[in-house]
C-alpha positions as CSV (number, residue, x, y, z in Angstrom):
1,X,1.9,-12.2,11.0
2,X,0.9,-9.4,8.7
3,X,-1.5,-10.2,5.8
4,X,-0.8,-9.2,2.2
5,X,-2.6,-8.5,-0.9
6,X,-0.4,-9.9,-3.7
7,X,-0.5,-7.6,-6.7
8,X,0.8,-8.1,-10.2
9,X,2.8,-5.0,-11.1
10,X,0.4,-3.6,-13.7
11,X,-2.8,-4.7,-12.0
12,X,-2.9,-1.2,-10.4
13,X,-5.0,-0.2,-13.4
14,X,-7.8,-2.5,-12.5
15,X,-8.5,-1.5,-8.9
16,X,-11.7,0.4,-9.1
17,X,-14.2,-1.8,-11.0
18,X,-17.0,0.5,-10.0
19,X,-15.6,3.4,-12.0
20,X,-17.1,4.1,-15.4
21,X,-14.4,5.4,-17.8
22,X,-12.2,3.1,-19.9
23,X,-8.9,3.9,-21.5
24,X,-6.2,2.0,-23.3
25,X,-2.5,2.3,-23.3
26,X,-0.3,1.9,-26.5
27,X,3.4,1.8,-26.8
28,X,6.1,2.1,-29.4
29,X,9.9,2.5,-29.2
30,X,9.9,3.2,-25.5
31,X,7.0,5.7,-25.5
32,X,3.5,5.3,-24.1
33,X,0.3,6.8,-25.6
34,X,-3.0,7.1,-24.0
35,X,-6.2,6.4,-26.0
36,X,-9.3,8.0,-24.5
37,X,-12.7,8.3,-26.2
38,X,-11.2,6.8,-29.3
39,X,-8.5,9.5,-29.6
40,X,-4.9,9.7,-28.5
41,X,-4.3,12.1,-25.7
42,X,-1.8,14.8,-26.7
43,X,1.8,13.9,-26.3
44,X,4.0,10.8,-25.7
45,X,5.0,9.6,-22.2
46,X,8.0,7.8,-20.9
47,X,6.3,6.2,-17.9
48,X,3.0,4.7,-17.0
49,X,1.7,3.8,-13.5
50,X,5.2,3.9,-12.0
51,X,6.9,2.0,-14.8
52,X,9.3,3.3,-17.5
53,X,10.1,1.4,-20.7
54,X,13.7,1.2,-19.5
55,X,12.6,-0.9,-16.5
56,X,10.5,-3.1,-18.7
57,X,13.2,-3.7,-21.2
58,X,15.7,-4.8,-18.5
59,X,13.3,-7.2,-16.9
60,X,11.4,-9.6,-19.2
61,X,8.9,-10.4,-16.4
62,X,7.6,-6.9,-16.7
63,X,7.1,-7.0,-20.4
64,X,3.5,-6.2,-21.3
65,X,1.2,-8.5,-23.1
66,X,0.1,-7.4,-26.5
67,X,-3.1,-7.8,-28.5
68,X,-2.2,-9.4,-31.8
69,X,-2.8,-7.1,-34.7
70,X,-4.1,-4.3,-32.6
71,X,-2.2,-1.2,-33.7
72,X,-3.0,2.5,-34.1
73,X,-0.8,5.0,-35.8
74,X,2.2,2.7,-35.4
75,X,1.6,2.0,-31.7
76,X,0.9,-1.4,-30.3
77,X,-1.9,-1.9,-27.8
78,X,-1.0,-3.1,-24.4
79,X,-3.7,-5.5,-23.2
80,X,-4.8,-3.6,-20.2
81,X,-8.1,-1.8,-19.8
82,X,-8.6,0.5,-16.9
83,X,-11.8,1.3,-15.0
84,X,-10.0,3.5,-12.5
85,X,-10.5,7.2,-11.9
86,X,-6.7,7.8,-11.7
87,X,-3.5,6.6,-13.3
88,X,-0.1,8.2,-13.7
89,X,2.1,9.3,-16.6
90,X,5.7,10.6,-16.8
91,X,7.0,13.3,-19.1
92,X,10.5,12.0,-18.9
93,X,11.4,13.9,-15.8
94,X,8.4,14.2,-13.5
95,X,5.1,12.3,-12.9
96,X,1.5,13.6,-13.1
97,X,-1.8,12.1,-12.1
98,X,-4.5,11.7,-14.8
99,X,-8.1,12.0,-13.9
100,X,-10.5,10.2,-16.1
101,X,-13.5,12.1,-14.7
102,X,-12.2,15.3,-16.2
103,X,-9.7,14.0,-18.8
104,X,-7.0,16.2,-17.3
105,X,-3.5,15.8,-15.9
106,X,-2.2,17.4,-12.8
107,X,1.1,19.3,-13.2
108,X,4.2,17.2,-13.8
109,X,5.7,17.8,-10.4
110,X,6.1,14.4,-8.6
111,X,9.3,12.3,-8.4
112,X,7.1,9.2,-8.6
113,X,3.3,8.6,-8.7
114,X,1.6,5.2,-8.5
115,X,-2.2,4.5,-8.7
116,X,-3.4,3.1,-5.4
117,X,-6.6,1.9,-3.8
118,X,-7.3,0.2,-0.4
119,X,-7.6,-3.5,-0.5
120,X,-10.6,-3.5,1.7
121,X,-12.5,-0.7,0.0
122,X,-15.9,-2.1,0.7
123,X,-15.5,-2.5,4.4
124,X,-13.9,1.0,4.8
125,X,-16.2,2.8,2.4
126,X,-13.6,4.6,0.4
127,X,-15.2,5.3,-2.9
128,X,-12.3,6.1,-5.2
129,X,-8.8,5.3,-6.2
130,X,-5.9,7.6,-5.2
131,X,-2.3,8.1,-6.4
132,X,0.5,7.6,-4.0
133,X,3.0,10.3,-4.8
134,X,6.6,11.1,-3.9
135,X,8.2,14.5,-3.8
136,X,11.7,15.2,-2.5
137,X,11.8,11.8,-0.8
138,X,8.5,12.2,1.1
139,X,5.1,10.7,0.3
140,X,1.4,11.6,0.3
141,X,-1.8,11.0,-1.5
142,X,-3.5,12.7,-4.5
143,X,-7.2,12.0,-4.8
144,X,-9.5,11.5,-7.8
145,X,-10.0,15.3,-8.2
146,X,-6.2,15.8,-8.5
147,X,-6.1,17.5,-5.1
148,X,-3.3,16.6,-2.6
149,X,-5.5,14.8,0.0
150,X,-2.6,14.6,2.5
151,X,0.5,16.5,3.1
152,X,3.6,15.0,1.4
153,X,5.5,14.6,4.6
154,X,5.5,10.8,5.2
155,X,7.8,7.9,4.7
156,X,6.7,4.4,3.6
157,X,6.9,1.3,5.8
158,X,9.7,-0.7,4.3
159,X,10.6,-4.4,4.4
160,X,13.6,-6.0,2.7
161,X,11.9,-9.3,1.8
162,X,8.3,-10.5,1.2
163,X,6.3,-9.6,4.3
164,X,2.8,-9.2,5.4
165,X,0.7,-6.1,4.8
166,X,-2.3,-5.0,2.8
167,X,-0.4,-3.7,-0.2
168,X,3.1,-3.9,-1.6
169,X,5.1,-2.5,-4.4
170,X,8.7,-3.2,-5.4
171,X,11.6,-0.9,-4.5
172,X,15.2,-1.2,-5.5
173,X,18.1,-2.2,-3.3
174,X,20.6,0.0,-1.6
175,X,23.3,-0.7,-4.2
176,X,21.7,1.6,-6.8
177,X,23.5,4.9,-7.0
178,X,21.6,7.9,-5.8
179,X,18.9,5.8,-4.3
180,X,17.3,6.3,-0.9
181,X,15.4,3.0,-0.5
182,X,13.4,3.9,2.6
183,X,12.0,7.0,1.1
184,X,11.4,5.4,-2.2
185,X,13.3,8.2,-3.9
186,X,15.0,6.1,-6.5
187,X,14.4,7.6,-10.0
188,X,14.9,5.1,-12.8
189,X,15.3,2.1,-10.5
190,X,11.8,1.5,-9.2
191,X,10.2,-2.0,-9.4
192,X,13.2,-4.1,-8.9
193,X,14.5,-5.7,-5.7
194,X,12.8,-4.7,-2.4
195,X,9.4,-4.0,-1.0
196,X,7.5,-1.3,0.8
197,X,4.3,-2.2,2.4
198,X,1.2,0.0,2.8
199,X,-0.8,-1.4,5.7
200,X,-4.4,-0.4,6.3
201,X,-5.8,-0.5,9.8
202,X,-9.6,0.1,9.9
203,X,-10.1,3.5,8.2
204,X,-6.5,4.4,8.7
205,X,-3.5,4.2,6.3
206,X,-0.4,3.4,8.2
207,X,2.7,5.5,7.4
208,X,5.9,6.7,9.0
209,X,6.8,10.1,10.2
210,X,10.0,10.9,11.9
211,X,10.7,7.2,12.2
212,X,7.5,6.4,14.0
213,X,4.3,4.6,12.9
214,X,0.9,6.3,12.9
215,X,-2.2,6.6,10.9
216,X,-4.1,9.1,8.7
217,X,-7.4,9.0,7.0
218,X,-7.8,9.9,3.3
219,X,-8.6,13.5,4.2
220,X,-5.1,13.8,5.8
221,X,-6.4,13.8,9.4
222,X,-4.3,12.0,12.0
223,X,-6.2,9.1,13.3
224,X,-3.5,7.2,15.1
225,X,-0.7,9.3,16.8
226,X,2.8,8.8,15.3
227,X,4.1,7.4,18.6
228,X,4.7,3.7,17.6
229,X,7.9,1.9,16.8
230,X,5.9,-0.8,15.0
231,X,2.3,-1.6,14.1
232,X,1.6,-5.0,12.7
233,X,-1.9,-5.4,11.1
234,X,-3.9,-8.6,11.5
235,X,-7.0,-10.1,9.9
236,X,-8.6,-10.6,13.3
237,X,-8.9,-6.8,14.2
238,X,-6.4,-7.2,17.1
239,X,-3.3,-5.5,15.9
240,X,0.2,-5.7,17.5
241,X,1.7,-2.4,18.4
242,X,5.0,-1.3,20.0
243,X,5.2,2.0,21.9
244,X,8.2,3.0,24.0
245,X,9.8,-0.4,23.5
246,X,6.7,-2.3,24.9
247,X,4.1,-4.3,23.0
248,X,0.3,-4.3,23.2
249,X,-2.7,-4.4,20.9
250,X,-5.0,-1.9,19.2
251,X,-8.4,-2.3,17.5
252,X,-9.5,-1.2,14.1
253,X,-10.0,2.4,15.3
254,X,-6.3,2.6,16.4
255,X,-7.2,2.6,20.1
256,X,-5.0,0.6,22.5
257,X,-7.4,-2.0,23.9
258,X,-4.6,-3.9,25.6
259,X,-1.9,-1.5,26.9
260,X,1.7,-1.6,25.5
261,X,3.3,-3.3,28.5
262,X,4.7,-6.6,27.2
263,X,8.3,-7.5,26.3
264,X,6.8,-9.6,23.5
265,X,3.4,-10.5,22.0
266,X,2.2,-12.8,19.3
267,X,-0.7,-12.5,16.9
268,X,-4.1,-13.6,18.3
269,X,-5.4,-17.0,17.1
270,X,-8.5,-19.0,17.6
271,X,-8.1,-21.7,20.2
272,X,-10.5,-24.4,21.6
273,X,-10.7,-24.6,25.3
274,X,-12.9,-26.4,27.8
275,X,-15.4,-24.3,29.7
276,X,-15.0,-25.7,33.2
277,X,-18.5,-24.7,34.3
278,X,-20.2,-27.0,31.8
279,X,-17.3,-29.0,30.3
280,X,-18.1,-27.9,26.8
281,X,-15.5,-26.9,24.2
282,X,-15.6,-23.2,23.2
283,X,-13.5,-21.2,20.9
284,X,-11.7,-18.1,22.1
285,X,-8.9,-15.9,20.8
286,X,-5.6,-16.2,22.6
287,X,-2.1,-14.8,22.2
288,X,1.3,-15.5,23.8
289,X,2.9,-12.6,25.6
290,X,5.9,-12.1,27.8
291,X,5.4,-9.9,30.9
292,X,8.0,-9.3,33.6
293,X,10.0,-12.2,32.3
294,X,7.1,-14.7,32.4
295,X,5.4,-16.3,29.3
296,X,1.6,-15.9,29.6
297,X,-1.4,-16.8,27.4
298,X,-4.0,-14.0,27.4
299,X,-7.5,-13.7,25.9
300,X,-8.7,-10.7,23.7
301,X,-9.6,-8.7,26.9
302,X,-6.0,-9.1,28.2
303,X,-7.0,-11.6,30.9
304,X,-4.6,-14.3,31.8
305,X,-5.7,-17.7,30.5
306,X,-2.5,-19.7,31.3
307,X,0.9,-18.9,32.8
308,X,4.0,-21.0,32.4
309,X,5.7,-22.1,35.6
């Protein structure tokens, strides 16, 4: 079963606690303003971190908290402070990524842009937030310098209901006109009914290309070949993977440590067994697999522990 980091929709702004700059967002009559270093950044914006005011007004659960009495030039303060290097703004048509380190915006060129950071940043060693950006129905990453760190050629792993993963964000359903759910290319309807998940496996971000799962690092290098029909991440570093219709397991580096040869496989779980050599109870990791029609229990090395008659 995949694991998931549950995120409130506007908590993207609080990912990188180690970053130094602070900004505030104000709103009025459907427009957002950015306050940086005590001054409003030039211009008004129709979207902030993947949200537009139209979305917020149609869904009361998305309405921002406000700080009573906190107003500036007729704008009301939203009660979010951000210590992230990146966040995103919309000019009414396209999205851009704002870099706090330079105080600059990238060009307004993306169909959608959402701040993103890995859930397990400390273990991976990634030292910055990114923006997940969409262009012509494909996705990629823009780093804290505003550079496209990956090619924008990927699709997002998609699930219709709450599922497991290391990150999720709402997507609309198929009923919205002009909406391609699986590519996330749904202008004006984001954050409503559906989910995509963004699994992280070791140092790799799992994405789809040409309908197959694979992995890239944050420099855009391919770390796991895009050969898999499915990759299911697990907390125990033994991840289920399907290739050519058969299941197996890979480790955190994306290497197949148990070959894809099973008709079925379950997640590994801790199990207590008796060591027959000394009659002591020991803990091992086991999983249930189906191989050549037989149900078998295997250990984390792929050795058979038990076989059903």
